[in-house]
C-alpha positions as CSV (number, residue, x, y, z in Angstrom):
1,M,173.2,163.5,19.5
2,A,171.2,160.3,19.9
3,K,168.3,159.8,17.6
4,V,164.9,159.4,19.1
5,P,163.3,156.2,17.8
6,K,160.2,156.8,15.9
7,K,157.0,155.2,17.0
8,S,155.7,152.6,14.8
9,K,152.2,153.2,13.4
10,T,151.4,149.6,14.2
11,D,151.9,150.1,18.1
12,K,148.6,149.9,20.0
13,P,147.8,151.3,23.5
14,P,147.4,148.8,26.3
15,A,144.0,147.3,26.9
16,V,141.7,149.1,29.3
17,D,141.2,146.0,31.5
18,K,144.9,145.9,32.2
19,L,144.9,149.4,33.7
20,L,141.6,149.0,35.5
21,M,142.6,146.2,37.9
22,P,145.6,148.1,39.5
23,A,143.5,151.3,39.9
24,V,140.8,149.3,41.7
25,G,143.4,147.8,44.0
26,V,144.8,151.2,44.9
27,A,141.3,152.6,45.6
28,L,140.4,149.6,47.9
29,A,143.7,150.0,49.8
30,M,143.1,153.7,50.4
31,M,139.5,153.0,51.6
32,A,140.7,150.4,54.0
33,Y,143.4,152.7,55.4
34,Y,141.0,155.5,56.1
35,S,138.4,153.3,57.5
36,M,140.8,151.6,59.9
37,K,142.3,154.9,60.8
38,G,139.0,156.1,62.2
39,V,138.5,152.9,64.2
40,T,139.8,152.9,67.8
41,S,139.9,149.9,70.1
42,E,138.0,150.1,73.3
43,I,139.9,150.7,76.6
44,A,139.1,148.4,79.5
45,R,137.6,149.8,82.7
46,V,138.7,148.6,86.2
47,D,135.9,147.4,88.5
48,V,136.4,149.6,91.6
49,N,134.3,147.1,93.6
50,D,137.0,144.4,93.1
51,A,139.5,144.9,95.8
52,L,142.0,142.5,94.3
53,A,141.9,144.2,90.9
54,L,142.5,147.6,92.6
55,R,145.5,146.3,94.5
56,E,146.9,144.8,91.3
57,V,146.6,148.1,89.5
58,F,147.8,150.3,92.4
59,F,150.7,148.2,93.6
60,G,151.4,145.5,91.0
61,E,150.2,142.7,93.3
62,G,149.5,139.5,91.4
63,A,151.3,137.1,89.2
64,S,151.3,139.3,86.1
65,G,153.3,142.2,87.7
66,K,152.1,144.5,84.9
67,D,152.4,148.3,84.8
68,Y,149.3,150.4,84.2
69,A,148.5,153.8,82.7
70,V,145.3,154.8,84.3
71,L,142.9,157.6,83.1
72,C,140.6,158.9,85.8
73,H,137.3,158.8,84.0
74,P,133.8,158.8,85.7
75,E,131.6,155.9,84.9
76,A,128.2,156.6,83.3
77,K,125.2,156.0,85.6
78,D,121.5,155.6,85.2
79,G,121.8,155.2,81.4
80,S,123.5,158.6,80.9
81,V,126.0,159.1,78.2
82,S,129.6,158.8,79.5
83,L,132.1,161.6,78.9
84,P,134.5,161.3,75.9
85,I,137.9,159.7,76.5
86,S,140.9,162.0,76.4
87,S,142.3,162.1,72.8
88,V,145.8,162.2,74.3
89,F,145.2,159.0,76.3
90,Q,143.5,157.3,73.3
91,D,146.2,158.2,70.9
92,S,148.9,156.8,73.2
93,H,146.8,153.6,73.7
94,D,146.4,153.2,69.9
95,D,150.1,153.6,69.4
96,G,150.7,150.6,71.6
97,S,154.5,150.9,71.9
98,A,154.6,151.8,75.6
99,P,155.1,148.8,78.0
100,V,151.8,149.4,79.9
101,D,148.2,148.3,80.0
102,Y,145.8,151.3,79.5
103,V,142.7,151.2,81.7
104,L,140.0,153.6,82.9
105,M,139.0,154.1,86.5
106,D,136.5,156.1,88.5
107,C,138.8,158.0,90.8
108,D,135.8,159.5,92.7
109,Y,135.2,156.1,94.2
110,V,135.5,156.0,98.0
111,L,137.8,153.3,99.3
112,P,136.2,151.3,102.1
113,E,139.4,150.9,104.2
114,S,140.4,154.5,104.4
115,G,137.2,156.3,103.7
116,K,139.0,158.5,101.1
117,T,138.5,158.8,97.4
118,I,141.2,157.5,95.0
119,Y,142.1,161.1,94.3
120,D,142.7,161.9,98.0
121,K,144.3,158.5,98.8
122,F,147.1,158.9,96.3
123,K,147.2,162.8,96.3
124,L,146.1,163.1,92.7
125,D,145.3,166.7,91.5
126,K,141.8,166.5,90.2
127,K,142.1,170.0,88.6
128,K,144.8,168.8,86.2
129,R,143.0,167.4,83.2
130,P,143.3,164.7,81.9
131,T,144.2,163.1,85.2
132,V,146.5,160.2,84.3
133,F,148.7,158.2,86.7
134,V,151.1,155.3,86.3
135,S,151.3,152.4,88.7
136,G,151.9,148.7,89.0
137,G,154.9,146.3,89.1
138,K,157.9,148.5,88.2
139,A,156.2,151.9,88.6
140,G,155.1,151.1,92.2
141,A,152.4,153.2,93.9
142,P,150.4,155.6,91.7
143,K,152.3,158.6,90.3
144,Q,150.5,161.3,88.5
145,V,151.7,162.3,85.0
146,P,152.7,166.0,84.8
147,Q,150.6,168.1,82.5
148,K,153.6,169.0,80.3
149,H,153.6,165.4,79.1
150,L,149.9,165.3,78.3
151,K,149.8,167.6,75.3
152,T,149.9,164.8,72.7
153,G,149.7,161.1,72.7
154,T,153.3,160.9,71.4
155,M,154.6,162.8,74.4
156,L,152.7,160.6,76.8
157,T,154.0,157.4,75.1
158,K,157.6,158.8,75.3
159,L,157.2,159.5,79.0
160,L,155.9,156.0,79.7
161,K,158.8,154.5,77.9
162,Q,161.3,156.6,79.9
163,M,159.6,155.6,83.2
164,L,159.3,151.9,82.5
165,E,161.9,150.8,79.9
166,P,165.5,150.4,81.2
167,H,167.6,153.4,80.3
168,A,170.6,155.3,81.7
169,A,169.6,158.5,83.5
170,K,171.2,161.7,82.3
171,I,172.7,163.7,85.2
172,E,173.6,167.4,85.1
173,K,173.1,168.6,88.7
174,T,174.1,167.6,92.2
175,K,170.4,167.1,93.1
176,E,169.9,164.8,90.2
177,L,173.1,162.9,91.1
178,K,171.7,162.2,94.7
179,E,168.1,161.4,93.6
180,K,168.8,159.3,90.5
181,C,172.1,157.6,91.5
182,L,173.4,157.9,95.1
183,N,170.1,157.2,96.8
184,K,169.7,153.9,94.9
185,D,171.0,150.6,96.3
186,Y,173.4,150.3,93.4
187,C,174.2,152.8,90.7
188,A,176.7,152.5,87.8
189,L,177.9,155.9,86.6
190,L,179.5,156.5,83.2
191,L,181.7,159.6,83.1
192,K,181.8,160.5,79.4
193,G,185.0,162.2,78.2
194,G,183.2,163.3,75.0
195,K,180.6,161.9,72.6
196,P,180.3,158.2,73.3
197,E,181.2,155.8,70.5
198,P,178.6,153.3,69.2
199,Y,180.3,150.4,71.0
200,V,179.9,152.3,74.3
201,K,176.2,152.7,73.7
202,H,175.8,149.1,72.8
203,A,177.7,148.0,75.9
204,M,175.5,150.2,78.1
205,A,172.4,148.7,76.5
206,N,173.6,145.2,77.2
207,L,174.4,146.1,80.9
208,L,170.9,147.6,81.3
209,G,169.4,144.3,80.2
210,K,171.7,142.1,82.3
211,Y,171.4,144.1,85.6
212,P,167.8,145.2,85.9
213,N,168.2,146.0,89.6
214,V,171.1,148.4,89.0
215,Q,170.5,152.0,88.2
216,F,172.7,153.2,85.3
217,A,173.5,156.9,84.7
218,S,175.8,159.1,82.7
219,V,177.4,162.5,83.1
220,D,179.4,164.5,80.6
221,S,182.7,164.9,82.5
222,S,184.1,167.0,79.6
223,V,181.9,169.8,80.8
224,L,181.1,168.9,84.4
225,F,183.5,168.2,87.3
226,L,182.6,165.8,90.2
227,I,184.1,167.1,93.4
228,N,185.1,164.5,96.0
229,L,185.1,161.8,93.3
230,E,187.7,162.7,90.7
231,E,190.6,161.9,92.9
232,H,189.4,158.3,93.2
233,L,189.2,157.9,89.5
234,P,191.8,157.8,86.7
235,E,192.8,161.4,85.7
236,Y,190.5,163.0,83.2
237,V,191.7,162.8,79.5
238,S,189.6,164.3,76.8
239,G,187.9,161.5,74.8
240,E,188.5,158.8,77.4
241,H,185.5,157.5,79.3
242,R,185.5,156.4,83.0
243,F,183.2,154.2,85.0
244,V,182.4,153.8,88.7
245,V,179.8,151.9,90.7
246,F,178.2,153.2,93.9
247,K,176.6,151.2,96.7
248,K,174.5,152.9,99.3
249,V,175.7,152.1,102.8
250,S,173.1,153.8,104.9
251,G,170.8,156.8,105.2
252,G,168.8,158.5,102.5
253,L,167.3,161.8,101.3
254,A,164.0,161.7,103.3
255,V,164.1,164.6,105.8
256,G,161.1,163.3,107.8
257,D,158.1,165.1,109.4
258,N,155.7,164.5,112.2
259,N,154.6,161.2,110.8
260,T,157.8,159.8,109.4
261,K,161.4,159.6,110.7
262,S,164.4,161.0,108.9
263,E,166.5,158.4,107.1
264,G,169.7,160.0,108.4
265,R,172.8,161.2,106.5
266,L,173.3,159.4,103.2
267,K,176.5,157.4,103.0
268,T,177.9,155.5,100.1
269,S,180.8,153.5,98.9
270,I,182.5,153.2,95.5
271,L,184.3,150.8,93.2
272,A,186.0,152.5,90.3
273,L,187.5,151.2,87.1
274,D,191.3,151.7,87.5
275,S,192.2,152.1,83.9
276,P,190.8,154.8,81.5
277,G,188.6,153.6,78.7
278,V,185.7,151.3,79.0
279,S,184.4,148.1,77.4
280,F,181.5,145.8,78.0
281,G,183.8,143.2,79.7
282,S,185.5,145.6,82.1
283,M,182.2,147.3,83.1
284,D,180.4,144.0,83.4
285,S,183.2,142.6,85.7
286,L,183.1,145.8,87.8
287,V,179.4,145.7,88.3
288,G,179.6,142.0,89.3
289,D,182.2,142.7,91.9
290,A,180.2,145.6,93.4
291,L,177.1,143.3,93.7
292,K,179.3,140.8,95.5
293,N,180.6,143.7,97.7
294,K,184.2,143.1,96.6
295,N,186.8,145.9,97.2
296,M,184.2,148.6,97.9
297,K,185.7,151.8,99.4
298,S,183.7,154.1,101.6
299,I,184.0,157.8,101.0
300,S,183.5,160.4,103.7
301,T,181.8,163.1,101.6
302,L,179.2,162.7,98.9
303,P,180.2,163.9,95.4
304,S,178.8,167.1,94.0
305,I,178.7,168.5,90.5
306,K,180.2,171.8,89.3
307,T,181.3,173.2,85.9
308,R,184.7,172.0,85.0
309,T,187.3,174.8,85.3
310,K,191.1,174.9,85.3
311,K,191.1,175.9,89.0
312,L,189.2,172.8,90.0
313,E,191.5,170.6,87.8
314,E,194.5,172.1,89.6
315,Q,193.0,171.5,93.0
316,E,192.2,167.9,92.0
317,R,195.8,167.4,90.7
318,A,197.2,168.7,94.0
319,K,195.1,166.2,95.9
320,R,196.5,163.4,93.7
321,D,200.1,164.6,94.4
322,R,199.5,164.6,98.1
323,K,198.1,161.1,98.0
324,K,201.1,159.9,96.0
325,D,203.5,161.5,98.5
326,Q,201.6,159.8,101.4
327,A,201.8,156.5,99.6
328,R,205.5,156.9,98.9
329,R,206.3,157.8,102.6
330,K,204.3,154.8,103.8
331,T,206.2,152.5,101.4
332,Q,209.5,153.8,102.7
333,E,208.5,153.3,106.3
334,D,207.3,149.8,105.6
335,Q,210.6,149.0,104.0
336,K,212.7,150.0,107.1
337,P,214.3,147.2,109.0
338,P,212.6,146.1,112.2
339,Q,215.5,147.1,114.4
340,E,215.0,150.8,113.4
341,T,211.5,150.8,114.8
342,F,212.7,151.6,118.4
343,S,215.8,153.6,117.6
344,A,217.2,156.4,119.8
345,N,215.2,159.5,120.2
346,D,216.3,161.9,117.5
347,G,214.2,164.8,118.8
348,S,211.5,164.5,116.2
349,K,207.8,164.1,117.1
350,E,207.9,160.5,115.9
351,G,211.1,159.7,117.7
352,R,209.7,161.0,121.0
353,R,206.5,159.0,120.6
354,L,208.5,155.8,119.9
355,E,210.7,156.6,123.0
356,R,207.6,156.9,125.2
357,E,206.2,153.6,123.9
358,R,209.5,151.8,124.5
359,R,209.8,153.0,128.1
360,R,206.1,152.2,128.8
361,Q,206.6,148.7,127.4
362,E,209.8,148.2,129.5
363,H,208.0,149.4,132.7
364,N,205.0,147.1,132.1
365,E,207.3,144.1,131.6
366,A,209.4,144.9,134.6
367,N,206.5,145.4,137.0
368,N,204.3,142.7,135.4
369,V,201.6,145.3,134.5
370,K,198.7,143.9,132.6
371,P,196.6,146.1,130.3
372,K,193.2,146.9,131.9
373,T,190.0,145.6,130.4
374,P,187.2,148.0,129.3
375,E,185.2,146.9,132.3
376,E,188.1,147.9,134.7
377,L,188.5,151.2,132.9
378,A,184.8,151.9,133.2
379,E,184.9,151.1,136.9
380,M,187.9,153.4,137.5
381,E,186.1,156.2,135.7
382,R,182.9,155.7,137.8
383,K,184.9,155.8,141.1
384,R,186.7,158.9,139.9
385,R,183.4,160.7,139.2
386,E,182.2,159.7,142.6
387,R,185.3,161.2,144.3
388,M,184.8,164.4,142.3
389,E,181.2,164.7,143.4
390,E,182.1,164.2,147.0
391,E,184.8,166.9,146.8
392,A,182.4,169.2,145.1
393,A,179.7,168.6,147.8
394,K,182.2,169.8,150.4
395,W,182.6,173.1,148.7
396,N,178.9,173.8,148.2
397,I,177.7,176.8,150.1
398,G,174.0,177.1,151.2
399,E,172.0,180.3,151.2
400,G,172.0,180.6,155.0
401,E,175.7,180.2,155.3
402,E,176.3,182.7,152.5
403,E,174.3,185.4,154.4
404,D,176.2,184.7,157.6
405,I,179.5,185.0,155.8
406,T,178.3,188.3,154.2
407,D,177.2,189.7,157.7
408,E,180.6,188.7,159.2
409,N,182.4,190.4,156.3
410,D,180.3,193.6,156.9
411,E,181.1,193.6,160.6
412,E,184.8,193.1,159.9
413,G,184.6,195.9,157.5
414,D,183.0,198.2,160.0
415,T,185.7,197.3,162.6
416,E,188.5,198.1,160.1
417,E,186.9,201.5,159.3
418,D,186.6,202.3,163.0
419,Y,190.2,201.3,163.5
420,G,191.2,203.5,160.6
421,E,189.3,206.5,162.2
422,E,191.1,205.9,165.6
423,E,194.5,206.0,163.8
424,D,193.5,209.3,162.1
425,D,192.6,210.8,165.5
426,E,196.0,209.8,166.9
427,E,197.8,211.4,164.0
428,V,195.9,214.6,164.5
429,M,196.7,214.6,168.2
430,D,200.4,214.1,167.4
431,L,200.3,217.1,165.1
432,D,199.0,219.2,167.9
């Protein structure tokens, strides 16, 4: 057991002045912290009489292109005391990490051009307090913040970051797939085969910064199955990620009403990464090719999301097998020698078709028959329709003629009945 050294009777305690200075420093630091904590910086107010300032806040017009978080807050009039600012809005402003400028605005102001208040113009619900909307460069026209994100300043800051900072959208439903991905001009979708590795997250972050005009999204394909898309991608393997880029061809999701037209059916095209597994280089090259419209492939039916099951996997595997068989047959047909193209009719459907084409070609060559132009075909069709109308007019029966024919038929019927009665009389006479 180690011996405890004995204190020497000659040791003296430290001087009081040496302990006093650190204590004073700690006390001053605590006082400064609490005093600064209670101080809040003032939030700027937008002048509603300045039309240019309003357009910059509402639509991001101007050189700055800033985004704004706006709190509807009435302005004090006639020297009255203004209402207190929402603590949620103030806390988010004091945090300062969201990429927006925080401003106040009197939303009861009536806009001269439309004669509507700011509330009515942008369909803001005045009853939901605090009334906060986001607008500007990236955000676009004013969008009201839902109340569920206005419980604390931290929640509001988190929402603003999600709205304005580039990030990959998380997709779990077909509706989300259409709204967040397929309805965008370009969308790059990562189909995760499991938990993504750090290098995958780093690669996606770099792509988000490099392509700000491309919407990036991700879906957990280990749990979810994308119908009408899986057959165009490498077959699913647990742990392997896949990547595909969508480009909107036409249409949209807007149904339309009395004032607006429907956008039509949404159509899209795809460009998929052929090999399983992803890297920044392969994904970057694929997105670049899609932006240049290289090798894009149109798909007839939009993808939809369902829970991954063995039945869906078997159906998708059967589709792949059918495609392989079609490709193999096409390759075999392409490899046939040219002289086998017009071989003798073997009785099959293809053989009969080839025989008809051969005879038609021989007839055209022998009689110097030239193929008709679309204008000639249209003229022939027009004349045919005229002949049909003329023939139909000959067979049309008017009301007067129809009555005459009916009367004649009735008279003929009466004559036949009378004739029948005479025959019956003759038979009776014969019997007598």
